[in-house]
Gaussian input, Z-matrix of N, CA and C with variables (Angstrom, degrees):
# hf/3-21g

backbone

0 1
 N
 C     1     B1
 C     2     B2     1     A1
 N     3     B3     2     A2     1     D1
 C     4     B4     3     A3     2     D2
 C     5     B5     4     A4     3     D3
 N     6     B6     5     A5     4     D4
 C     7     B7     6     A6     5     D5
 C     8     B8     7     A7     6     D6
 N     9     B9     8     A8     7     D7
 C    10    B10     9     A9     8     D8
 C    11    B11    10    A10     9     D9
 N    12    B12    11    A11    10    D10
 C    13    B13    12    A12    11    D11
 C    14    B14    13    A13    12    D12
 N    15    B15    14    A14    13    D13
 C    16    B16    15    A15    14    D14
 C    17    B17    16    A16    15    D15
 N    18    B18    17    A17    16    D16
 C    19    B19    18    A18    17    D17
 C    20    B20    19    A19    18    D18
 N    21    B21    20    A20    19    D19
 C    22    B22    21    A21    20    D20
 C    23    B23    22    A22    21    D21
 N    24    B24    23    A23    22    D22
 C    25    B25    24    A24    23    D23
 C    26    B26    25    A25    24    D24
 N    27    B27    26    A26    25    D25
 C    28    B28    27    A27    26    D26
 C    29    B29    28    A28    27    D27
 N    30    B30    29    A29    28    D28
 C    31    B31    30    A30    29    D29
 C    32    B32    31    A31    30    D30
 N    33    B33    32    A32    31    D31
 C    34    B34    33    A33    32    D32
 C    35    B35    34    A34    33    D33
 N    36    B36    35    A35    34    D34
 C    37    B37    36    A36    35    D35
 C    38    B38    37    A37    36    D36
 N    39    B39    38    A38    37    D37
 C    40    B40    39    A39    38    D38
 C    41    B41    40    A40    39    D39
 N    42    B42    41    A41    40    D40
 C    43    B43    42    A42    41    D41
 C    44    B44    43    A43    42    D42
 N    45    B45    44    A44    43    D43
 C    46    B46    45    A45    44    D44
 C    47    B47    46    A46    45    D45
 N    48    B48    47    A47    46    D46
 C    49    B49    48    A48    47    D47
 C    50    B50    49    A49    48    D48
 N    51    B51    50    A50    49    D49
 C    52    B52    51    A51    50    D50
 C    53    B53    52    A52    51    D51
 N    54    B54    53    A53    52    D52
 C    55    B55    54    A54    53    D53
 C    56    B56    55    A55    54    D54
 N    57    B57    56    A56    55    D55
 C    58    B58    57    A57    56    D56
 C    59    B59    58    A58    57    D57
 N    60    B60    59    A59    58    D58
 C    61    B61    60    A60    59    D59
 C    62    B62    61    A61    60    D60
 N    63    B63    62    A62    61    D61
 C    64    B64    63    A63    62    D62
 C    65    B65    64    A64    63    D63
 N    66    B66    65    A65    64    D64
 C    67    B67    66    A66    65    D65
 C    68    B68    67    A67    66    D66
 N    69    B69    68    A68    67    D67
 C    70    B70    69    A69    68    D68
 C    71    B71    70    A70    69    D69
 N    72    B72    71    A71    70    D70
 C    73    B73    72    A72    71    D71
 C    74    B74    73    A73    72    D72
 N    75    B75    74    A74    73    D73
 C    76    B76    75    A75    74    D74
 C    77    B77    76    A76    75    D75
 N    78    B78    77    A77    76    D76
 C    79    B79    78    A78    77    D77
 C    80    B80    79    A79    78    D78
 N    81    B81    80    A80    79    D79
 C    82    B82    81    A81    80    D80
 C    83    B83    82    A82    81    D81
 N    84    B84    83    A83    82    D82
 C    85    B85    84    A84    83    D83
 C    86    B86    85    A85    84    D84
 N    87    B87    86    A86    85    D85
 C    88    B88    87    A87    86    D86
 C    89    B89    88    A88    87    D87
 N    90    B90    89    A89    88    D88
 C    91    B91    90    A90    89    D89
 C    92    B92    91    A91    90    D90
 N    93    B93    92    A92    91    D91
 C    94    B94    93    A93    92    D92
 C    95    B95    94    A94    93    D93
 N    96    B96    95    A95    94    D94
 C    97    B97    96    A96    95    D95
 C    98    B98    97    A97    96    D96
 N    99    B99    98    A98    97    D97
 C   100   B100    99    A99    98    D98
 C   101   B101   100   A100    99    D99
 N   102   B102   101   A101   100   D100
 C   103   B103   102   A102   101   D101
 C   104   B104   103   A103   102   D102
 N   105   B105   104   A104   103   D103
 C   106   B106   105   A105   104   D104
 C   107   B107   106   A106   105   D105
 N   108   B108   107   A107   106   D106
 C   109   B109   108   A108   107   D107
 C   110   B110   109   A109   108   D108
 N   111   B111   110   A110   109   D109
 C   112   B112   111   A111   110   D110
 C   113   B113   112   A112   111   D111
 N   114   B114   113   A113   112   D112
 C   115   B115   114   A114   113   D113
 C   116   B116   115   A115   114   D114
 N   117   B117   116   A116   115   D115
 C   118   B118   117   A117   116   D116
 C   119   B119   118   A118   117   D117
 N   120   B120   119   A119   118   D118
 C   121   B121   120   A120   119   D119
 C   122   B122   121   A121   120   D120
 N   123   B123   122   A122   121   D121
 C   124   B124   123   A123   122   D122
 C   125   B125   124   A124   123   D123
 N   126   B126   125   A125   124   D124
 C   127   B127   126   A126   125   D125
 C   128   B128   127   A127   126   D126
 N   129   B129   128   A128   127   D127
 C   130   B130   129   A129   128   D128
 C   131   B131   130   A130   129   D129
 N   132   B132   131   A131   130   D130
 C   133   B133   132   A132   131   D131
 C   134   B134   133   A133   132   D132
 N   135   B135   134   A134   133   D133
 C   136   B136   135   A135   134   D134
 C   137   B137   136   A136   135   D135
 N   138   B138   137   A137   136   D136
 C   139   B139   138   A138   137   D137
 C   140   B140   139   A139   138   D138
 N   141   B141   140   A140   139   D139
 C   142   B142   141   A141   140   D140
 C   143   B143   142   A142   141   D141
 N   144   B144   143   A143   142   D142
 C   145   B145   144   A144   143   D143
 C   146   B146   145   A145   144   D144
 N   147   B147   146   A146   145   D145
 C   148   B148   147   A147   146   D146
 C   149   B149   148   A148   147   D147
 N   150   B150   149   A149   148   D148
 C   151   B151   150   A150   149   D149
 C   152   B152   151   A151   150   D150
 N   153   B153   152   A152   151   D151
 C   154   B154   153   A153   152   D152
 C   155   B155   154   A154   153   D153
 N   156   B156   155   A155   154   D154
 C   157   B157   156   A156   155   D155
 C   158   B158   157   A157   156   D156
 N   159   B159   158   A158   157   D157
 C   160   B160   159   A159   158   D158
 C   161   B161   160   A160   159   D159
 N   162   B162   161   A161   160   D160
 C   163   B163   162   A162   161   D161
 C   164   B164   163   A163   162   D162
 N   165   B165   164   A164   163   D163
 C   166   B166   165   A165   164   D164
 C   167   B167   166   A166   165   D165
 N   168   B168   167   A167   166   D166
 C   169   B169   168   A168   167   D167
 C   170   B170   169   A169   168   D168
 N   171   B171   170   A170   169   D169
 C   172   B172   171   A171   170   D170
 C   173   B173   172   A172   171   D171
 N   174   B174   173   A173   172   D172
 C   175   B175   174   A174   173   D173
 C   176   B176   175   A175   174   D174
 N   177   B177   176   A176   175   D175
 C   178   B178   177   A177   176   D176
 C   179   B179   178   A178   177   D177
 N   180   B180   179   A179   178   D178
 C   181   B181   180   A180   179   D179
 C   182   B182   181   A181   180   D180
 N   183   B183   182   A182   181   D181
 C   184   B184   183   A183   182   D182
 C   185   B185   184   A184   183   D183
 N   186   B186   185   A185   184   D184
 C   187   B187   186   A186   185   D185
 C   188   B188   187   A187   186   D186
 N   189   B189   188   A188   187   D187
 C   190   B190   189   A189   188   D188
 C   191   B191   190   A190   189   D189
 N   192   B192   191   A191   190   D190
 C   193   B193   192   A192   191   D191
 C   194   B194   193   A193   192   D192
 N   195   B195   194   A194   193   D193
 C   196   B196   195   A195   194   D194
 C   197   B197   196   A196   195   D195
 N   198   B198   197   A197   196   D196
 C   199   B199   198   A198   197   D197
 C   200   B200   199   A199   198   D198
 N   201   B201   200   A200   199   D199
 C   202   B202   201   A201   200   D200
 C   203   B203   202   A202   201   D201
 N   204   B204   203   A203   202   D202
 C   205   B205   204   A204   203   D203
 C   206   B206   205   A205   204   D204
 N   207   B207   206   A206   205   D205
 C   208   B208   207   A207   206   D206
 C   209   B209   208   A208   207   D207
 N   210   B210   209   A209   208   D208
 C   211   B211   210   A210   209   D209
 C   212   B212   211   A211   210   D210
 N   213   B213   212   A212   211   D211
 C   214   B214   213   A213   212   D212
 C   215   B215   214   A214   213   D213
 N   216   B216   215   A215   214   D214
 C   217   B217   216   A216   215   D215
 C   218   B218   217   A217   216   D216
 N   219   B219   218   A218   217   D217
 C   220   B220   219   A219   218   D218
 C   221   B221   220   A220   219   D219
 N   222   B222   221   A221   220   D220
 C   223   B223   222   A222   221   D221
 C   224   B224   223   A223   222   D222
 N   225   B225   224   A224   223   D223
 C   226   B226   225   A225   224   D224
 C   227   B227   226   A226   225   D225
 N   228   B228   227   A227   226   D226
 C   229   B229   228   A228   227   D227
 C   230   B230   229   A229   228   D228
 N   231   B231   230   A230   229   D229
 C   232   B232   231   A231   230   D230
 C   233   B233   232   A232   231   D231
 N   234   B234   233   A233   232   D232
 C   235   B235   234   A234   233   D233
 C   236   B236   235   A235   234   D234
 N   237   B237   236   A236   235   D235
 C   238   B238   237   A237   236   D236
 C   239   B239   238   A238   237   D237
 N   240   B240   239   A239   238   D238
 C   241   B241   240   A240   239   D239
 C   242   B242   241   A241   240   D240
 N   243   B243   242   A242   241   D241
 C   244   B244   243   A243   242   D242
 C   245   B245   244   A244   243   D243
 N   246   B246   245   A245   244   D244
 C   247   B247   246   A246   245   D245
 C   248   B248   247   A247   246   D246
 N   249   B249   248   A248   247   D247
 C   250   B250   249   A249   248   D248
 C   251   B251   250   A250   249   D249
 N   252   B252   251   A251   250   D250
 C   253   B253   252   A252   251   D251
 C   254   B254   253   A253   252   D252
 N   255   B255   254   A254   253   D253
 C   256   B256   255   A255   254   D254
 C   257   B257   256   A256   255   D255
 N   258   B258   257   A257   256   D256
 C   259   B259   258   A258   257   D257
 C   260   B260   259   A259   258   D258
 N   261   B261   260   A260   259   D259
 C   262   B262   261   A261   260   D260
 C   263   B263   262   A262   261   D261
 N   264   B264   263   A263   262   D262
 C   265   B265   264   A264   263   D263
 C   266   B266   265   A265   264   D264
 N   267   B267   266   A266   265   D265
 C   268   B268   267   A267   266   D266
 C   269   B269   268   A268   267   D267
 N   270   B270   269   A269   268   D268
 C   271   B271   270   A270   269   D269
 C   272   B272   271   A271   270   D270
 N   273   B273   272   A272   271   D271
 C   274   B274   273   A273   272   D272
 C   275   B275   274   A274   273   D273
 N   276   B276   275   A275   274   D274
 C   277   B277   276   A276   275   D275
 C   278   B278   277   A277   276   D276
 N   279   B279   278   A278   277   D277
 C   280   B280   279   A279   278   D278
 C   281   B281   280   A280   279   D279
 N   282   B282   281   A281   280   D280
 C   283   B283   282   A282   281   D281
 C   284   B284   283   A283   282   D282
 N   285   B285   284   A284   283   D283
 C   286   B286   285   A285   284   D284
 C   287   B287   286   A286   285   D285
 N   288   B288   287   A287   286   D286
 C   289   B289   288   A288   287   D287
 C   290   B290   289   A289   288   D288
 N   291   B291   290   A290   289   D289
 C   292   B292   291   A291   290   D290
 C   293   B293   292   A292   291   D291
 N   294   B294   293   A293   292   D292
 C   295   B295   294   A294   293   D293
 C   296   B296   295   A295   294   D294
 N   297   B297   296   A296   295   D295
 C   298   B298   297   A297   296   D296
 C   299   B299   298   A298   297   D297
 N   300   B300   299   A299   298   D298
 C   301   B301   300   A300   299   D299
 C   302   B302   301   A301   300   D300
 N   303   B303   302   A302   301   D301
 C   304   B304   303   A303   302   D302
 C   305   B305   304   A304   303   D303
 N   306   B306   305   A305   304   D304
 C   307   B307   306   A306   305   D305
 C   308   B308   307   A307   306   D306
 N   309   B309   308   A308   307   D307
 C   310   B310   309   A309   308   D308
 C   311   B311   310   A310   309   D309
 N   312   B312   311   A311   310   D310
 C   313   B313   312   A312   311   D311
 C   314   B314   313   A313   312   D312
 N   315   B315   314   A314   313   D313
 C   316   B316   315   A315   314   D314
 C   317   B317   316   A316   315   D315
 N   318   B318   317   A317   316   D316
 C   319   B319   318   A318   317   D317
 C   320   B320   319   A319   318   D318
 N   321   B321   320   A320   319   D319
 C   322   B322   321   A321   320   D320
 C   323   B323   322   A322   321   D321
 N   324   B324   323   A323   322   D322
 C   325   B325   324   A324   323   D323
 C   326   B326   325   A325   324   D324

   B1=1.4673
   B2=1.5233
   B3=1.3070
   B4=1.4560
   B5=1.5184
   B6=1.3258
   B7=1.4558
   B8=1.5215
   B9=1.3337
   B10=1.4614
   B11=1.5163
   B12=1.3256
   B13=1.4608
   B14=1.5305
   B15=1.3616
   B16=1.4545
   B17=1.5266
   B18=1.3240
   B19=1.4525
   B20=1.5273
   B21=1.3255
   B22=1.4617
   B23=1.5265
   B24=1.3157
   B25=1.4597
   B26=1.5248
   B27=1.3315
   B28=1.4529
   B29=1.5075
   B30=1.3274
   B31=1.4614
   B32=1.5236
   B33=1.3212
   B34=1.4669
   B35=1.5277
   B36=1.3198
   B37=1.4602
   B38=1.5184
   B39=1.3482
   B40=1.4585
   B41=1.5225
   B42=1.3204
   B43=1.4614
   B44=1.5244
   B45=1.2765
   B46=1.4544
   B47=1.5207
   B48=1.3416
   B49=1.4621
   B50=1.5160
   B51=1.3253
   B52=1.4605
   B53=1.5237
   B54=1.2925
   B55=1.4587
   B56=1.5144
   B57=1.3102
   B58=1.4521
   B59=1.5171
   B60=1.3077
   B61=1.4642
   B62=1.5112
   B63=1.2873
   B64=1.4560
   B65=1.5232
   B66=1.3218
   B67=1.4643
   B68=1.5160
   B69=1.3304
   B70=1.4548
   B71=1.5124
   B72=1.3442
   B73=1.4632
   B74=1.5159
   B75=1.3407
   B76=1.4581
   B77=1.5227
   B78=1.3242
   B79=1.4547
   B80=1.5154
   B81=1.2993
   B82=1.4599
   B83=1.5166
   B84=1.3040
   B85=1.4551
   B86=1.5264
   B87=1.3068
   B88=1.4574
   B89=1.5130
   B90=1.3255
   B91=1.4631
   B92=1.5172
   B93=1.3355
   B94=1.4515
   B95=1.5241
   B96=1.3059
   B97=1.4545
   B98=1.5143
   B99=1.3292
   B100=1.4627
   B101=1.5210
   B102=1.3245
   B103=1.4576
   B104=1.5154
   B105=1.3126
   B106=1.4642
   B107=1.5276
   B108=1.3083
   B109=1.4583
   B110=1.5253
   B111=1.3051
   B112=1.4551
   B113=1.5213
   B114=1.3098
   B115=1.4603
   B116=1.5261
   B117=1.3319
   B118=1.4717
   B119=1.5142
   B120=1.3408
   B121=1.4631
   B122=1.5275
   B123=1.3274
   B124=1.4730
   B125=1.5256
   B126=1.3148
   B127=1.4625
   B128=1.5233
   B129=1.3158
   B130=1.4652
   B131=1.5259
   B132=1.3291
   B133=1.4578
   B134=1.5251
   B135=1.3196
   B136=1.4604
   B137=1.5259
   B138=1.3324
   B139=1.4678
   B140=1.5254
   B141=1.3281
   B142=1.4690
   B143=1.5237
   B144=1.3342
   B145=1.4620
   B146=1.5294
   B147=1.3312
   B148=1.4684
   B149=1.5261
   B150=1.3293
   B151=1.4611
   B152=1.5250
   B153=1.3307
   B154=1.4609
   B155=1.5202
   B156=1.3272
   B157=1.4678
   B158=1.5242
   B159=1.3385
   B160=1.4609
   B161=1.5327
   B162=1.3183
   B163=1.4662
   B164=1.5262
   B165=1.3363
   B166=1.4730
   B167=1.5285
   B168=1.3342
   B169=1.4616
   B170=1.5282
   B171=1.3275
   B172=1.4636
   B173=1.5261
   B174=1.3248
   B175=1.4679
   B176=1.5293
   B177=1.3402
   B178=1.4631
   B179=1.5252
   B180=1.3349
   B181=1.4690
   B182=1.5193
   B183=1.3287
   B184=1.4680
   B185=1.5274
   B186=1.3312
   B187=1.4643
   B188=1.5231
   B189=1.3285
   B190=1.4665
   B191=1.5244
   B192=1.3280
   B193=1.4668
   B194=1.5255
   B195=1.3208
   B196=1.4718
   B197=1.5242
   B198=1.3338
   B199=1.4573
   B200=1.5255
   B201=1.3297
   B202=1.4688
   B203=1.5238
   B204=1.3340
   B205=1.4675
   B206=1.5231
   B207=1.3263
   B208=1.4639
   B209=1.5272
   B210=1.3348
   B211=1.4602
   B212=1.5161
   B213=1.3379
   B214=1.4671
   B215=1.5284
   B216=1.3236
   B217=1.4625
   B218=1.5288
   B219=1.3223
   B220=1.4695
   B221=1.5338
   B222=1.3236
   B223=1.4662
   B224=1.5275
   B225=1.3268
   B226=1.4633
   B227=1.5297
   B228=1.3262
   B229=1.4658
   B230=1.5228
   B231=1.3120
   B232=1.4627
   B233=1.5320
   B234=1.3095
   B235=1.4592
   B236=1.5342
   B237=1.3129
   B238=1.4636
   B239=1.5261
   B240=1.3421
   B241=1.4546
   B242=1.5257
   B243=1.3172
   B244=1.4634
   B245=1.5307
   B246=1.3247
   B247=1.4608
   B248=1.5252
   B249=1.3084
   B250=1.4640
   B251=1.5257
   B252=1.3368
   B253=1.4630
   B254=1.5243
   B255=1.3219
   B256=1.4629
   B257=1.5328
   B258=1.3226
   B259=1.4659
   B260=1.5256
   B261=1.3344
   B262=1.4650
   B263=1.5298
   B264=1.3208
   B265=1.4626
   B266=1.5299
   B267=1.3241
   B268=1.4683
   B269=1.5276
   B270=1.3222
   B271=1.4650
   B272=1.5255
   B273=1.3285
   B274=1.4656
   B275=1.5309
   B276=1.3234
   B277=1.4691
   B278=1.5208
   B279=1.3206
   B280=1.4544
   B281=1.5204
   B282=1.3357
   B283=1.4644
   B284=1.5261
   B285=1.3262
   B286=1.4604
   B287=1.5291
   B288=1.3194
   B289=1.4687
   B290=1.5291
   B291=1.3274
   B292=1.4735
   B293=1.5234
   B294=1.3293
   B295=1.4658
   B296=1.5137
   B297=1.3095
   B298=1.4697
   B299=1.5282
   B300=1.3212
   B301=1.4648
   B302=1.5228
   B303=1.3320
   B304=1.4690
   B305=1.5230
   B306=1.3234
   B307=1.4699
   B308=1.5215
   B309=1.3336
   B310=1.4606
   B311=1.5248
   B312=1.3156
   B313=1.4549
   B314=1.5260
   B315=1.3215
   B316=1.4605
   B317=1.5120
   B318=1.3308
   B319=1.4585
   B320=1.5132
   B321=1.2976
   B322=1.4797
   B323=1.5215
   B324=1.3128
   B325=1.4625
   B326=1.5187
   A1=108.67
   A2=115.90
   A3=119.79
   A4=110.31
   A5=115.55
   A6=121.04
   A7=111.16
   A8=116.09
   A9=121.22
   A10=112.39
   A11=116.70
   A12=120.20
   A13=110.80
   A14=117.10
   A15=120.30
   A16=111.27
   A17=116.31
   A18=120.71
   A19=111.26
   A20=116.79
   A21=122.35
   A22=108.53
   A23=118.10
   A24=120.81
   A25=111.92
   A26=115.84
   A27=121.69
   A28=114.30
   A29=118.03
   A30=120.44
   A31=111.55
   A32=116.76
   A33=119.03
   A34=112.15
   A35=118.38
   A36=120.26
   A37=112.47
   A38=117.77
   A39=119.04
   A40=112.86
   A41=116.90
   A42=120.20
   A43=108.06
   A44=116.45
   A45=121.92
   A46=108.76
   A47=118.11
   A48=118.12
   A49=110.32
   A50=115.39
   A51=118.95
   A52=107.08
   A53=117.32
   A54=120.24
   A55=110.93
   A56=114.58
   A57=121.44
   A58=106.29
   A59=117.38
   A60=120.72
   A61=109.60
   A62=115.01
   A63=119.85
   A64=106.25
   A65=118.48
   A66=119.34
   A67=113.03
   A68=117.98
   A69=119.53
   A70=114.68
   A71=117.71
   A72=118.98
   A73=111.01
   A74=114.81
   A75=121.64
   A76=107.54
   A77=116.32
   A78=121.25
   A79=108.80
   A80=116.38
   A81=119.95
   A82=108.89
   A83=116.00
   A84=121.13
   A85=110.71
   A86=117.93
   A87=121.45
   A88=114.66
   A89=119.11
   A90=120.87
   A91=110.51
   A92=115.76
   A93=120.37
   A94=108.43
   A95=116.09
   A96=120.29
   A97=114.54
   A98=117.43
   A99=119.20
   A100=108.82
   A101=117.53
   A102=119.36
   A103=110.84
   A104=116.12
   A105=120.53
   A106=109.55
   A107=115.86
   A108=119.88
   A109=109.39
   A110=115.99
   A111=120.53
   A112=108.49
   A113=116.88
   A114=121.16
   A115=110.15
   A116=116.93
   A117=120.58
   A118=111.29
   A119=117.53
   A120=120.87
   A121=110.35
   A122=116.50
   A123=120.60
   A124=110.39
   A125=117.01
   A126=120.34
   A127=110.65
   A128=117.02
   A129=120.39
   A130=110.77
   A131=116.84
   A132=120.20
   A133=110.91
   A134=116.39
   A135=120.30
   A136=110.66
   A137=116.74
   A138=120.85
   A139=110.73
   A140=117.28
   A141=120.81
   A142=111.16
   A143=117.60
   A144=120.83
   A145=110.58
   A146=116.58
   A147=120.75
   A148=110.39
   A149=117.02
   A150=121.00
   A151=110.47
   A152=117.00
   A153=121.35
   A154=112.51
   A155=115.78
   A156=119.36
   A157=111.37
   A158=116.83
   A159=120.18
   A160=110.68
   A161=117.09
   A162=120.97
   A163=110.72
   A164=116.29
   A165=119.81
   A166=110.40
   A167=116.64
   A168=119.93
   A169=110.56
   A170=116.95
   A171=120.79
   A172=110.28
   A173=117.38
   A174=120.98
   A175=110.58
   A176=116.18
   A177=120.01
   A178=111.22
   A179=117.41
   A180=120.70
   A181=110.29
   A182=116.49
   A183=120.43
   A184=110.58
   A185=116.45
   A186=120.04
   A187=111.75
   A188=116.48
   A189=121.25
   A190=112.22
   A191=118.13
   A192=123.50
   A193=112.89
   A194=116.50
   A195=121.82
   A196=107.43
   A197=114.73
   A198=120.90
   A199=112.91
   A200=118.45
   A201=119.42
   A202=110.16
   A203=115.87
   A204=120.28
   A205=110.18
   A206=117.24
   A207=120.27
   A208=110.26
   A209=116.91
   A210=120.69
   A211=112.23
   A212=116.62
   A213=120.66
   A214=110.90
   A215=116.90
   A216=120.53
   A217=111.83
   A218=116.95
   A219=119.39
   A220=111.38
   A221=117.17
   A222=120.89
   A223=112.08
   A224=117.87
   A225=121.85
   A226=110.84
   A227=114.97
   A228=120.82
   A229=109.10
   A230=116.04
   A231=120.64
   A232=109.83
   A233=117.24
   A234=121.21
   A235=110.32
   A236=117.20
   A237=121.58
   A238=110.18
   A239=116.82
   A240=121.27
   A241=110.81
   A242=117.29
   A243=121.94
   A244=110.49
   A245=115.98
   A246=119.61
   A247=111.67
   A248=117.62
   A249=121.02
   A250=110.69
   A251=116.32
   A252=120.85
   A253=110.24
   A254=117.21
   A255=120.56
   A256=111.35
   A257=117.25
   A258=121.12
   A259=110.45
   A260=116.30
   A261=120.28
   A262=110.53
   A263=116.88
   A264=121.25
   A265=110.93
   A266=116.39
   A267=120.60
   A268=110.05
   A269=117.69
   A270=120.76
   A271=111.40
   A272=116.61
   A273=121.07
   A274=111.60
   A275=116.56
   A276=120.12
   A277=112.85
   A278=116.55
   A279=120.40
   A280=112.89
   A281=116.88
   A282=121.43
   A283=110.17
   A284=115.43
   A285=120.84
   A286=112.12
   A287=116.86
   A288=121.97
   A289=110.87
   A290=117.37
   A291=120.70
   A292=109.72
   A293=117.08
   A294=120.53
   A295=111.17
   A296=116.55
   A297=121.22
   A298=110.56
   A299=116.59
   A300=120.62
   A301=111.52
   A302=116.76
   A303=120.18
   A304=112.08
   A305=116.55
   A306=120.13
   A307=111.25
   A308=116.36
   A309=119.74
   A310=112.99
   A311=116.16
   A312=120.51
   A313=110.25
   A314=115.82
   A315=119.35
   A316=110.25
   A317=116.40
   A318=121.70
   A319=107.95
   A320=117.83
   A321=120.48
   A322=111.65
   A323=116.62
   A324=120.75
   A325=111.26
   D1=134.83
   D2=-179.17
   D3=-85.27
   D4=147.42
   D5=176.95
   D6=-86.09
   D7=175.00
   D8=179.56
   D9=-58.19
   D10=-36.44
   D11=-176.59
   D12=-63.26
   D13=-31.89
   D14=178.92
   D15=-73.46
   D16=-35.24
   D17=-176.22
   D18=-80.81
   D19=-48.04
   D20=179.68
   D21=-128.36
   D22=96.60
   D23=-176.78
   D24=-53.47
   D25=133.95
   D26=177.11
   D27=85.42
   D28=-10.62
   D29=-176.30
   D30=-69.28
   D31=-40.18
   D32=-175.09
   D33=-61.27
   D34=-27.67
   D35=179.96
   D36=-71.35
   D37=-19.40
   D38=-179.46
   D39=-98.76
   D40=-1.39
   D41=178.76
   D42=-111.82
   D43=125.08
   D44=178.32
   D45=-105.46
   D46=147.98
   D47=176.76
   D48=-63.77
   D49=147.06
   D50=175.62
   D51=-58.78
   D52=139.74
   D53=-176.24
   D54=-132.87
   D55=150.06
   D56=172.83
   D57=-94.21
   D58=128.57
   D59=-179.17
   D60=-101.01
   D61=125.39
   D62=171.27
   D63=-122.16
   D64=162.50
   D65=-179.33
   D66=-59.50
   D67=-23.35
   D68=-175.00
   D69=-99.59
   D70=-29.64
   D71=-178.61
   D72=-167.06
   D73=167.74
   D74=175.92
   D75=-102.23
   D76=143.13
   D77=174.81
   D78=-131.44
   D79=138.80
   D80=175.50
   D81=-71.39
   D82=152.00
   D83=-178.83
   D84=-56.85
   D85=-36.53
   D86=-177.50
   D87=-76.60
   D88=-7.21
   D89=-179.48
   D90=-61.26
   D91=136.82
   D92=176.77
   D93=-63.38
   D94=131.23
   D95=179.05
   D96=82.41
   D97=1.66
   D98=178.78
   D99=-67.89
   D100=137.04
   D101=178.27
   D102=-63.55
   D103=150.22
   D104=177.64
   D105=-63.70
   D106=141.97
   D107=178.39
   D108=-77.25
   D109=142.49
   D110=174.08
   D111=-77.90
   D112=167.70
   D113=177.43
   D114=-57.05
   D115=-43.55
   D116=-178.64
   D117=-63.78
   D118=-39.73
   D119=177.96
   D120=-61.86
   D121=-45.17
   D122=-178.85
   D123=-66.40
   D124=-42.04
   D125=-179.97
   D126=-63.12
   D127=-42.93
   D128=179.19
   D129=-65.64
   D130=-42.37
   D131=179.42
   D132=-63.58
   D133=-40.52
   D134=178.65
   D135=-65.12
   D136=-45.65
   D137=178.25
   D138=-60.04
   D139=-41.34
   D140=179.04
   D141=-65.05
   D142=-39.71
   D143=178.98
   D144=-65.29
   D145=-42.05
   D146=179.20
   D147=-65.10
   D148=-43.86
   D149=177.73
   D150=-60.16
   D151=-40.31
   D152=177.60
   D153=-63.18
   D154=-39.81
   D155=177.33
   D156=-64.90
   D157=-43.06
   D158=177.70
   D159=-62.01
   D160=-41.28
   D161=-179.83
   D162=-63.26
   D163=-43.26
   D164=179.67
   D165=-66.87
   D166=-40.15
   D167=177.50
   D168=-63.05
   D169=-37.67
   D170=177.43
   D171=-64.58
   D172=-40.67
   D173=176.86
   D174=-60.17
   D175=-43.25
   D176=179.76
   D177=-67.31
   D178=-38.01
   D179=177.38
   D180=-63.16
   D181=-39.49
   D182=179.05
   D183=-63.80
   D184=-41.22
   D185=178.50
   D186=-61.94
   D187=-30.64
   D188=178.88
   D189=-90.93
   D190=10.58
   D191=-178.81
   D192=58.29
   D193=33.73
   D194=175.36
   D195=-102.78
   D196=73.98
   D197=-170.49
   D198=-69.85
   D199=-31.36
   D200=175.92
   D201=-63.29
   D202=-46.04
   D203=179.01
   D204=-64.31
   D205=-39.18
   D206=179.37
   D207=-58.81
   D208=-47.64
   D209=-179.22
   D210=-61.30
   D211=-43.36
   D212=178.96
   D213=-63.04
   D214=-42.68
   D215=-178.93
   D216=-66.88
   D217=-34.99
   D218=179.26
   D219=-68.72
   D220=-25.78
   D221=178.65
   D222=-88.53
   D223=-13.62
   D224=-176.81
   D225=-69.98
   D226=150.39
   D227=179.68
   D228=-145.43
   D229=170.48
   D230=176.10
   D231=-61.63
   D232=-37.40
   D233=179.93
   D234=-64.71
   D235=-43.63
   D236=176.27
   D237=-60.11
   D238=-44.56
   D239=-179.53
   D240=-61.64
   D241=-39.63
   D242=177.47
   D243=-60.06
   D244=-46.31
   D245=179.59
   D246=-66.18
   D247=-37.93
   D248=176.89
   D249=-62.06
   D250=-42.52
   D251=179.05
   D252=-63.84
   D253=-44.80
   D254=-179.39
   D255=-66.21
   D256=-38.83
   D257=177.07
   D258=-62.72
   D259=-44.71
   D260=178.84
   D261=-63.02
   D262=-39.68
   D263=178.96
   D264=-61.97
   D265=-47.62
   D266=179.77
   D267=-65.27
   D268=-42.28
   D269=178.84
   D270=-62.91
   D271=-37.91
   D272=-178.16
   D273=-73.37
   D274=-42.64
   D275=-176.09
   D276=-88.94
   D277=-25.11
   D278=-174.81
   D279=72.18
   D280=13.82
   D281=-175.66
   D282=-121.13
   D283=104.61
   D284=-179.85
   D285=-62.14
   D286=-32.02
   D287=-179.47
   D288=-62.24
   D289=-37.76
   D290=177.97
   D291=-63.34
   D292=-44.78
   D293=177.36
   D294=-61.28
   D295=-42.49
   D296=178.85
   D297=-61.00
   D298=-44.89
   D299=179.99
   D300=-63.45
   D301=-43.96
   D302=179.03
   D303=-66.08
   D304=-31.62
   D305=178.75
   D306=-76.12
   D307=-18.55
   D308=-178.98
   D309=77.20
   D310=25.66
   D311=-178.78
   D312=-102.69
   D313=137.39
   D314=174.99
   D315=-76.75
   D316=-32.69
   D317=-175.71
   D318=-139.17
   D319=131.70
   D320=179.12
   D321=-112.07
   D322=12.42
   D323=-179.43
   D324=-70.90

C-alpha cells in the first residue's frame, strides 16, 4: 500500500498524527497506554487535519498560478466543509429534515 507521500508529494509533511495533549507531553493516539481521546480532542484534531489539507492544497494552487483557488482554499475551514456537505445532502435528497438530523440541530430556523 502506498503512503500519502507517494500519492501527493509533500502532503505527508503537512499532516501530523492526531495527538493527545497533556501538560507534560504529547502522545500519539496509537501509543500503548495512551488515554482515550475525548470527543472534543478528536473534533479538534480532525479540524486541524482538515485545515492542514486546505493549506497544503492552497500552496499547490499557488504553485500552479491558480490564485483564485488559492484564496478560496485559504479561507476554507472544517466548519465550511461541514456546511457544504449538509447543503449537498439536502440538495440531493430534497429533505431538509435529513440535513437537520445530520447536523444534530433541534431547530434550523
